[in-house]
BALOBA-1460 file (C-alpha; in Angstrom, 3 decimals):
// residues 308
<rec num="1" residu="m" x="34.333" y="5.776" z="6.411"/>
<rec num="2" residu="g" x="31.879" y="8.561" z="5.629"/>
<rec num="3" residu="g" x="34.649" y="10.958" z="4.569"/>
<rec num="4" residu="t" x="36.694" y="8.481" z="2.530"/>
<rec num="5" residu="n" x="36.173" y="5.895" z="-0.173"/>
<rec num="6" residu="t" x="37.111" y="3.040" z="2.146"/>
<rec num="7" residu="t" x="34.477" y="0.318" z="2.019"/>
<rec num="8" residu="v" x="33.311" y="-1.878" z="4.872"/>
<rec num="9" residu="t" x="34.963" y="-4.886" z="3.199"/>
<rec num="10" residu="e" x="38.340" y="-3.173" z="3.291"/>
<rec num="11" residu="i" x="37.815" y="-2.066" z="6.893"/>
<rec num="12" residu="v" x="36.937" y="-5.588" z="8.037"/>
<rec num="13" residu="e" x="39.967" y="-7.077" z="6.316"/>
<rec num="14" residu="a" x="42.235" y="-4.346" z="7.712"/>
<rec num="15" residu="y" x="41.056" y="-4.734" z="11.313"/>
<rec num="16" residu="l" x="40.507" y="-8.496" z="11.472"/>
<rec num="17" residu="g" x="42.889" y="-9.742" z="8.823"/>
<rec num="18" residu="k" x="42.369" y="-12.370" z="6.138"/>
<rec num="19" residu="d" x="43.831" y="-15.133" z="8.306"/>
<rec num="20" residu="f" x="41.347" y="-14.456" z="11.085"/>
<rec num="21" residu="l" x="38.426" y="-14.373" z="8.635"/>
<rec num="22" residu="k" x="39.580" y="-17.683" z="7.177"/>
<rec num="23" residu="c" x="39.837" y="-19.298" z="10.609"/>
<rec num="24" residu="m" x="36.422" y="-17.899" z="11.524"/>
<rec num="25" residu="g" x="34.921" y="-19.557" z="8.463"/>
<rec num="26" residu="e" x="36.558" y="-22.873" z="9.255"/>
<rec num="27" residu="s" x="35.290" y="-22.695" z="12.844"/>
<rec num="28" residu="s" x="31.782" y="-22.012" z="11.623"/>
<rec num="29" residu="d" x="31.893" y="-24.984" z="9.247"/>
<rec num="30" residu="a" x="33.249" y="-27.211" z="12.014"/>
<rec num="31" residu="a" x="30.445" y="-26.142" z="14.347"/>
<rec num="32" residu="r" x="27.767" y="-26.915" z="11.771"/>
<rec num="33" residu="n" x="29.241" y="-30.315" z="10.987"/>
<rec num="34" residu="d" x="29.615" y="-31.288" z="14.659"/>
<rec num="35" residu="n" x="27.731" y="-34.516" z="15.309"/>
<rec num="36" residu="s" x="28.753" y="-35.024" z="18.935"/>
<rec num="37" residu="a" x="26.064" y="-36.090" z="21.392"/>
<rec num="38" residu="p" x="27.203" y="-35.285" z="24.959"/>
<rec num="39" residu="t" x="25.575" y="-37.197" z="27.784"/>
<rec num="40" residu="t" x="25.438" y="-36.922" z="31.548"/>
<rec num="41" residu="a" x="27.418" y="-39.031" z="34.023"/>
<rec num="42" residu="k" x="24.571" y="-41.558" z="33.887"/>
<rec num="43" residu="t" x="24.881" y="-41.730" z="30.069"/>
<rec num="44" residu="t" x="21.525" y="-40.065" z="29.578"/>
<rec num="45" residu="k" x="20.836" y="-37.316" z="27.087"/>
<rec num="46" residu="q" x="21.256" y="-33.792" z="28.432"/>
<rec num="47" residu="w" x="18.040" y="-31.832" z="28.945"/>
<rec num="48" residu="c" x="19.588" y="-28.839" z="27.173"/>
<rec num="49" residu="d" x="21.520" y="-29.210" z="23.930"/>
<rec num="50" residu="l" x="24.577" y="-26.936" z="24.140"/>
<rec num="51" residu="t" x="26.533" y="-28.366" z="21.222"/>
<rec num="52" residu="a" x="28.132" y="-26.066" z="18.676"/>
<rec num="53" residu="k" x="25.861" y="-27.373" z="15.918"/>
<rec num="54" residu="t" x="22.769" y="-26.342" z="17.834"/>
<rec num="55" residu="r" x="24.107" y="-22.819" z="18.209"/>
<rec num="56" residu="g" x="24.327" y="-22.546" z="14.443"/>
<rec num="57" residu="g" x="27.936" y="-21.462" z="13.975"/>
<rec num="58" residu="w" x="26.941" y="-17.892" z="13.249"/>
<rec num="59" residu="r" x="29.317" y="-15.245" z="11.990"/>
<rec num="60" residu="v" x="27.744" y="-11.892" z="12.765"/>
<rec num="61" residu="l" x="28.994" y="-8.399" z="11.936"/>
<rec num="62" residu="l" x="27.510" y="-5.459" z="13.857"/>
<rec num="63" residu="l" x="28.086" y="-2.038" z="12.290"/>
<rec num="64" residu="v" x="27.511" y="0.298" z="15.211"/>
<rec num="65" residu="s" x="28.592" y="3.621" z="13.696"/>
<rec num="66" residu="c" x="28.962" y="3.227" z="9.915"/>
<rec num="67" residu="g" x="25.969" y="5.140" z="8.587"/>
<rec num="68" residu="p" x="27.382" y="5.442" z="5.036"/>
<rec num="69" residu="a" x="27.617" y="1.653" z="4.806"/>
<rec num="70" residu="i" x="23.817" y="1.646" z="4.876"/>
<rec num="71" residu="r" x="22.906" y="5.012" z="3.366"/>
<rec num="72" residu="v" x="25.351" y="5.111" z="0.421"/>
<rec num="73" residu="s" x="24.474" y="2.694" z="-2.373"/>
<rec num="74" residu="h" x="27.971" y="1.595" z="-3.457"/>
<rec num="75" residu="h" x="28.987" y="1.110" z="0.184"/>
<rec num="76" residu="f" x="25.898" y="-0.982" z="0.794"/>
<rec num="77" residu="e" x="26.824" y="-3.228" z="-2.128"/>
<rec num="78" residu="c" x="29.940" y="-4.129" z="-0.146"/>
<rec num="79" residu="v" x="27.767" y="-5.025" z="2.856"/>
<rec num="80" residu="l" x="25.777" y="-7.398" z="0.658"/>
<rec num="81" residu="k" x="29.007" y="-8.863" z="-0.675"/>
<rec num="82" residu="l" x="30.062" y="-9.858" z="2.854"/>
<rec num="83" residu="v" x="27.001" y="-12.102" z="3.143"/>
<rec num="84" residu="k" x="26.954" y="-13.295" z="-0.466"/>
<rec num="85" residu="s" x="30.598" y="-14.380" z="-0.236"/>
<rec num="86" residu="k" x="29.779" y="-16.307" z="2.971"/>
<rec num="87" residu="q" x="32.188" y="-14.297" z="5.114"/>
<rec num="88" residu="f" x="29.273" y="-13.540" z="7.445"/>
<rec num="89" residu="e" x="25.812" y="-15.013" z="7.871"/>
<rec num="90" residu="v" x="24.340" y="-11.845" z="9.370"/>
<rec num="91" residu="v" x="25.204" y="-8.150" z="9.111"/>
<rec num="92" residu="v" x="23.303" y="-5.649" z="11.256"/>
<rec num="93" residu="g" x="23.716" y="-1.944" z="10.584"/>
<rec num="94" residu="f" x="22.020" y="1.270" z="11.633"/>
<rec num="95" residu="g" x="20.783" y="3.807" z="9.122"/>
<rec num="96" residu="g" x="21.049" y="6.970" z="11.197"/>
<rec num="97" residu="s" x="23.309" y="9.646" z="9.730"/>
<rec num="98" residu="g" x="24.834" y="10.464" z="13.129"/>
<rec num="99" residu="t" x="24.493" y="7.224" z="15.075"/>
<rec num="100" residu="l" x="27.047" y="6.880" z="17.875"/>
<rec num="101" residu="p" x="28.124" y="3.581" z="19.481"/>
<rec num="102" residu="s" x="26.694" y="4.680" z="22.819"/>
<rec num="103" residu="m" x="23.235" y="5.008" z="21.217"/>
<rec num="104" residu="v" x="23.110" y="1.394" z="20.048"/>
<rec num="105" residu="s" x="25.240" y="-0.324" z="22.703"/>
<rec num="106" residu="h" x="22.199" y="-1.644" z="24.584"/>
<rec num="107" residu="t" x="20.756" y="-3.078" z="21.357"/>
<rec num="108" residu="v" x="24.055" y="-4.752" z="20.494"/>
<rec num="109" residu="r" x="24.289" y="-6.244" z="23.979"/>
<rec num="110" residu="s" x="20.711" y="-7.547" z="23.724"/>
<rec num="111" residu="f" x="21.478" y="-9.178" z="20.388"/>
<rec num="112" residu="v" x="24.504" y="-10.940" z="21.860"/>
<rec num="113" residu="v" x="22.326" y="-12.221" z="24.719"/>
<rec num="114" residu="e" x="19.602" y="-13.413" z="22.322"/>
<rec num="115" residu="t" x="22.038" y="-15.401" z="20.206"/>
<rec num="116" residu="g" x="24.770" y="-16.370" z="22.661"/>
<rec num="117" residu="v" x="22.803" y="-17.028" z="25.848"/>
<rec num="118" residu="f" x="19.331" y="-18.016" z="24.628"/>
<rec num="119" residu="g" x="20.668" y="-19.725" z="21.518"/>
<rec num="120" residu="r" x="18.313" y="-18.321" z="18.911"/>
<rec num="121" residu="t" x="19.345" y="-19.727" z="15.554"/>
<rec num="122" residu="d" x="16.979" y="-17.713" z="13.361"/>
<rec num="123" residu="p" x="18.584" y="-14.281" z="12.849"/>
<rec num="124" residu="w" x="15.389" y="-12.534" z="11.759"/>
<rec num="125" residu="s" x="13.313" y="-13.731" z="14.722"/>
<rec num="126" residu="a" x="16.174" y="-12.826" z="17.078"/>
<rec num="127" residu="i" x="16.333" y="-9.266" z="15.707"/>
<rec num="128" residu="c" x="12.534" y="-8.871" z="15.840"/>
<rec num="129" residu="h" x="12.340" y="-10.182" z="19.408"/>
<rec num="130" residu="m" x="15.176" y="-7.922" z="20.509"/>
<rec num="131" residu="l" x="13.720" y="-4.726" z="18.983"/>
<rec num="132" residu="t" x="10.209" y="-5.574" z="20.165"/>
<rec num="133" residu="s" x="11.495" y="-5.730" z="23.735"/>
<rec num="134" residu="s" x="13.555" y="-2.548" z="23.464"/>
<rec num="135" residu="h" x="13.067" y="-0.219" z="20.493"/>
<rec num="136" residu="d" x="14.290" y="3.124" z="21.845"/>
<rec num="137" residu="v" x="17.185" y="3.007" z="19.372"/>
<rec num="138" residu="l" x="14.661" y="3.355" z="16.549"/>
<rec num="139" residu="d" x="13.656" y="6.809" z="17.794"/>
<rec num="140" residu="y" x="16.670" y="8.263" z="15.964"/>
<rec num="141" residu="s" x="17.825" y="5.488" z="13.661"/>
<rec num="142" residu="t" x="16.718" y="2.466" z="11.664"/>
<rec num="143" residu="a" x="18.044" y="-1.081" z="11.781"/>
<rec num="144" residu="v" x="19.060" y="-2.835" z="8.564"/>
<rec num="145" residu="v" x="19.485" y="-6.610" z="8.656"/>
<rec num="146" residu="v" x="21.227" y="-8.562" z="5.900"/>
<rec num="147" residu="y" x="21.156" y="-12.300" z="6.457"/>
<rec num="148" residu="a" x="21.301" y="-15.591" z="4.602"/>
<rec num="149" residu="t" x="18.600" y="-18.240" z="4.689"/>
<rec num="150" residu="v" x="18.503" y="-21.704" z="3.181"/>
<rec num="151" residu="l" x="15.218" y="-22.725" z="1.572"/>
<rec num="152" residu="d" x="14.881" y="-26.078" z="-0.200"/>
<rec num="153" residu="g" x="18.650" y="-26.376" z="-0.335"/>
<rec num="154" residu="s" x="19.051" y="-22.966" z="-1.973"/>
<rec num="155" residu="r" x="20.858" y="-20.114" z="-0.204"/>
<rec num="156" residu="k" x="18.992" y="-16.827" z="-0.366"/>
<rec num="157" residu="i" x="20.017" y="-13.362" z="0.804"/>
<rec num="158" residu="e" x="17.386" y="-11.316" z="2.630"/>
<rec num="159" residu="c" x="17.752" y="-7.613" z="3.290"/>
<rec num="160" residu="r" x="15.229" y="-5.770" z="5.453"/>
<rec num="161" residu="q" x="14.950" y="-2.504" z="7.307"/>
<rec num="162" residu="i" x="13.104" y="-2.087" z="10.609"/>
<rec num="163" residu="a" x="11.864" y="1.367" z="11.599"/>
<rec num="164" residu="k" x="9.403" y="2.986" z="13.972"/>
<rec num="165" residu="d" x="6.250" y="4.786" z="12.897"/>
<rec num="166" residu="t" x="6.582" y="8.168" z="14.627"/>
<rec num="167" residu="p" x="3.526" y="10.462" z="14.531"/>
<rec num="168" residu="g" x="4.350" y="13.813" z="12.963"/>
<rec num="169" residu="l" x="7.824" y="12.687" z="11.864"/>
<rec num="170" residu="r" x="7.999" y="9.392" z="9.961"/>
<rec num="171" residu="a" x="5.131" y="7.477" z="8.390"/>
<rec num="172" residu="f" x="5.757" y="3.739" z="8.818"/>
<rec num="173" residu="g" x="9.240" y="4.748" z="9.978"/>
<rec num="174" residu="y" x="10.246" y="5.817" z="6.466"/>
<rec num="175" residu="e" x="11.306" y="9.223" z="5.134"/>
<rec num="176" residu="f" x="9.281" y="9.741" z="1.973"/>
<rec num="177" residu="r" x="10.494" y="11.992" z="-0.844"/>
<rec num="178" residu="s" x="7.802" y="11.614" z="-3.515"/>
<rec num="179" residu="c" x="5.155" y="14.235" z="-4.214"/>
<rec num="180" residu="g" x="2.042" y="13.613" z="-6.291"/>
<rec num="181" residu="k" x="2.339" y="16.889" z="-8.208"/>
<rec num="182" residu="p" x="4.335" y="16.531" z="-11.450"/>
<rec num="183" residu="g" x="7.606" y="18.447" z="-11.383"/>
<rec num="184" residu="c" x="7.713" y="18.839" z="-7.598"/>
<rec num="185" residu="s" x="10.793" y="17.289" z="-5.955"/>
<rec num="186" residu="p" x="10.570" y="17.853" z="-2.201"/>
<rec num="187" residu="c" x="13.177" y="16.977" z="0.401"/>
<rec num="188" residu="p" x="12.130" y="14.785" z="3.363"/>
<rec num="189" residu="p" x="11.535" y="17.841" z="5.609"/>
<rec num="190" residu="d" x="9.143" y="19.234" z="2.967"/>
<rec num="191" residu="l" x="6.804" y="16.264" z="3.325"/>
<rec num="192" residu="r" x="4.961" y="16.846" z="6.583"/>
<rec num="193" residu="v" x="3.396" y="13.832" z="8.291"/>
<rec num="194" residu="f" x="-0.112" y="14.094" z="9.747"/>
<rec num="195" residu="n" x="-1.731" y="11.477" z="11.960"/>
<rec num="196" residu="r" x="-5.333" y="10.940" z="12.933"/>
<rec num="197" residu="s" x="-6.099" y="7.998" z="15.190"/>
<rec num="198" residu="e" x="-4.769" y="4.950" z="13.290"/>
<rec num="199" residu="r" x="-4.349" y="6.726" z="9.970"/>
<rec num="200" residu="v" x="-1.542" y="8.766" z="8.442"/>
<rec num="201" residu="r" x="-1.095" y="11.037" z="5.446"/>
<rec num="202" residu="v" x="1.661" y="13.263" z="4.059"/>
<rec num="203" residu="r" x="1.442" y="16.823" z="2.775"/>
<rec num="204" residu="c" x="3.984" y="18.629" z="0.602"/>
<rec num="205" residu="l" x="4.870" y="22.043" z="1.983"/>
<rec num="206" residu="k" x="6.342" y="23.142" z="-1.353"/>
<rec num="207" residu="c" x="3.259" y="22.755" z="-3.550"/>
<rec num="208" residu="g" x="0.416" y="21.953" z="-1.130"/>
<rec num="209" residu="w" x="-0.306" y="18.455" z="-2.458"/>
<rec num="210" residu="q" x="-1.623" y="16.042" z="0.140"/>
<rec num="211" residu="s" x="-2.080" y="12.309" z="0.018"/>
<rec num="212" residu="s" x="-4.971" y="10.072" z="0.942"/>
<rec num="213" residu="w" x="-5.109" y="8.507" z="4.389"/>
<rec num="214" residu="a" x="-3.298" y="5.204" z="4.959"/>
<rec num="215" residu="r" x="-3.980" y="2.859" z="7.858"/>
<rec num="216" residu="t" x="-1.200" y="2.122" z="10.344"/>
<rec num="217" residu="d" x="-3.016" y="-0.633" z="12.248"/>
<rec num="218" residu="s" x="-2.596" y="-3.225" z="9.488"/>
<rec num="219" residu="d" x="-0.001" y="-4.477" z="7.010"/>
<rec num="220" residu="n" x="0.078" y="-3.214" z="3.448"/>
<rec num="221" residu="k" x="1.909" y="-4.046" z="0.238"/>
<rec num="222" residu="h" x="5.272" y="-2.639" z="1.371"/>
<rec num="223" residu="f" x="5.208" y="-2.200" z="5.155"/>
<rec num="224" residu="k" x="4.725" y="-5.153" z="7.522"/>
<rec num="225" residu="r" x="4.419" y="-4.989" z="11.294"/>
<rec num="226" residu="v" x="7.223" y="-6.612" z="13.285"/>
<rec num="227" residu="n" x="4.900" y="-7.602" z="16.137"/>
<rec num="228" residu="a" x="1.288" y="-6.484" z="15.822"/>
<rec num="229" residu="l" x="0.513" y="-6.986" z="19.520"/>
<rec num="230" residu="a" x="3.687" y="-6.099" z="21.444"/>
<rec num="231" residu="a" x="5.063" y="-3.364" z="19.160"/>
<rec num="232" residu="p" x="2.462" y="-2.232" z="16.590"/>
<rec num="233" residu="q" x="4.493" y="0.895" z="15.807"/>
<rec num="234" residu="l" x="7.416" y="-1.097" z="14.351"/>
<rec num="235" residu="f" x="7.363" y="-1.857" z="10.623"/>
<rec num="236" residu="w" x="9.795" y="-3.605" z="8.313"/>
<rec num="237" residu="h" x="10.231" y="-3.336" z="4.581"/>
<rec num="238" residu="h" x="12.614" y="-4.667" z="1.971"/>
<rec num="239" residu="f" x="15.849" y="-2.746" z="1.587"/>
<rec num="240" residu="p" x="16.998" y="-0.890" z="-0.456"/>
<rec num="241" residu="p" x="13.537" y="0.590" z="-0.958"/>
<rec num="242" residu="s" x="11.978" y="0.125" z="-4.381"/>
<rec num="243" residu="p" x="10.496" y="2.973" z="-6.460"/>
<rec num="244" residu="d" x="7.054" y="1.522" z="-5.723"/>
<rec num="245" residu="l" x="7.699" y="1.869" z="-1.986"/>
<rec num="246" residu="e" x="8.938" y="5.438" z="-2.430"/>
<rec num="247" residu="n" x="5.715" y="6.255" z="-4.319"/>
<rec num="248" residu="f" x="3.487" y="4.524" z="-1.762"/>
<rec num="249" residu="f" x="1.418" y="7.609" z="-0.890"/>
<rec num="250" residu="v" x="1.343" y="8.842" z="-4.490"/>
<rec num="251" residu="d" x="0.008" y="5.517" z="-5.779"/>
<rec num="252" residu="l" x="-2.432" y="5.264" z="-2.855"/>
<rec num="253" residu="t" x="-3.813" y="8.726" z="-3.633"/>
<rec num="254" residu="e" x="-4.133" y="7.969" z="-7.343"/>
<rec num="255" residu="r" x="-6.004" y="4.744" z="-6.592"/>
<rec num="256" residu="h" x="-8.377" y="6.509" z="-4.211"/>
<rec num="257" residu="n" x="-8.941" y="9.312" z="-6.727"/>
<rec num="258" residu="a" x="-9.638" y="6.770" z="-9.470"/>
<rec num="259" residu="i" x="-12.125" y="4.948" z="-7.230"/>
<rec num="260" residu="a" x="-13.797" y="8.259" z="-6.328"/>
<rec num="261" residu="a" x="-13.969" y="9.230" z="-10.026"/>
<rec num="262" residu="r" x="-15.564" y="5.893" z="-10.972"/>
<rec num="263" residu="s" x="-18.009" y="6.221" z="-8.089"/>
<rec num="264" residu="a" x="-18.914" y="9.748" z="-9.160"/>
<rec num="265" residu="q" x="-19.349" y="8.573" z="-12.744"/>
<rec num="266" residu="r" x="-21.673" y="5.791" z="-11.632"/>
<rec num="267" residu="c" x="-23.629" y="8.288" z="-9.545"/>
<rec num="268" residu="r" x="-23.948" y="10.618" z="-12.550"/>
<rec num="269" residu="k" x="-25.155" y="7.733" z="-14.707"/>
<rec num="270" residu="r" x="-27.680" y="6.717" z="-12.077"/>
<rec num="271" residu="g" x="-28.720" y="10.359" z="-11.770"/>
<rec num="272" residu="k" x="-29.235" y="10.659" z="-15.524"/>
<rec num="273" residu="k" x="-31.252" y="7.447" z="-15.617"/>
<rec num="274" residu="l" x="-33.354" y="8.633" z="-12.705"/>
<rec num="275" residu="q" x="-33.858" y="12.009" z="-14.374"/>
<rec num="276" residu="r" x="-34.970" y="10.376" z="-17.648"/>
<rec num="277" residu="k" x="-37.311" y="8.121" z="-15.690"/>
<rec num="278" residu="k" x="-38.811" y="11.092" z="-13.866"/>
<rec num="279" residu="t" x="-39.184" y="13.008" z="-17.151"/>
<rec num="280" residu="l" x="-40.913" y="10.045" z="-18.771"/>
<rec num="281" residu="q" x="-43.223" y="9.668" z="-15.790"/>
<rec num="282" residu="k" x="-44.113" y="13.355" z="-15.937"/>
<rec num="283" residu="s" x="-44.801" y="13.106" z="-19.664"/>
<rec num="284" residu="k" x="-47.067" y="10.109" z="-19.161"/>
<rec num="285" residu="k" x="-48.837" y="11.873" z="-16.336"/>
<rec num="286" residu="h" x="-49.430" y="14.945" z="-18.517"/>
<rec num="287" residu="e" x="-50.859" y="12.731" z="-21.254"/>
<rec num="288" residu="q" x="-53.142" y="10.986" z="-18.761"/>
<rec num="289" residu="d" x="-54.279" y="14.333" z="-17.348"/>
<rec num="290" residu="a" x="-55.006" y="15.627" z="-20.839"/>
<rec num="291" residu="k" x="-57.069" y="12.556" z="-21.745"/>
<rec num="292" residu="m" x="-58.966" y="12.773" z="-18.465"/>
<rec num="293" residu="l" x="-59.714" y="16.440" z="-19.097"/>
<rec num="294" residu="d" x="-61.032" y="15.640" z="-22.550"/>
<rec num="295" residu="l" x="-63.321" y="12.984" z="-21.122"/>
<rec num="296" residu="i" x="-64.624" y="15.322" z="-18.460"/>
<rec num="297" residu="k" x="-65.338" y="18.005" z="-21.049"/>
<rec num="298" residu="a" x="-67.114" y="15.490" z="-23.277"/>
<rec num="299" residu="e" x="-69.360" y="14.317" z="-20.407"/>
<rec num="300" residu="h" x="-70.366" y="17.785" z="-19.305"/>
<rec num="301" residu="s" x="-70.851" y="19.436" z="-22.688"/>
<rec num="302" residu="p" x="-74.707" y="20.097" z="-23.463"/>
<rec num="303" residu="d" x="-76.226" y="18.590" z="-26.575"/>
<rec num="304" residu="m" x="-77.070" y="21.308" z="-29.034"/>
<rec num="305" residu="d" x="-80.438" y="20.808" z="-30.924"/>
<rec num="306" residu="v" x="-80.696" y="22.943" z="-34.026"/>
<rec num="307" residu="d" x="-84.248" y="23.692" z="-35.454"/>
<rec num="308" residu="e" x="-84.323" y="24.121" z="-39.166"/>
């Protein structure tokens, strides 16, 4: 797919066929509309609900080695179309440029267990639980999840990317490309990542610009932790990334610089006020000293009697 113009939609239809996709959709609808209530031999309710409706009737597509489907914009539009057109409820892809099936096979198997064996019906929580338990795949790739949710009777498409914050390599798991110096357009390798305890900053090797420090032990506007306790190094953000996300460190630095400038301005104003106050106090003191000196001279000066 990376060397051709074939989209993921065309590949799915070519491999599975339109008839199979149609039958898969009908099976999913039948599962969700199943109202059966199985009972035991003693006509009591089963302790574990294993009906098709409880399982959710998911249709899931796992893209194990189609990096361009995630990294190339017009290919990714086709991935979104698969969920928007209700062919699939969930599409999971990996954003690594050279991801091989063997690298993600354990993750795929874990996802099947989470949904098929343990019956998780929330795709996002299933993905988060799976990657929290085993996130080695995120050492060399990212996971992109496109799924549909129903809120207040309205179907909504969510698209998120999960990545690992790797000290010295990726801040919040993302490869930044924005430099704060006008006219500088660095590549990801040109933006070096520096970590100090629970803080991170980036520095441009092309022009020398460096950002302010950002905290990695808390959520921020763009990057949210998947599980703050069990996997604090995993962050998710909306995908595709917005220009604001790309400029995260640039905007952070500008805000910090603006705050520092305002603080310095307030300090200068306070300094000027203090200096004027000190000058006024000195002036008053000089006046008082002069008056005191005049009084002293007047008290000690001898009366001069002149005989005519």
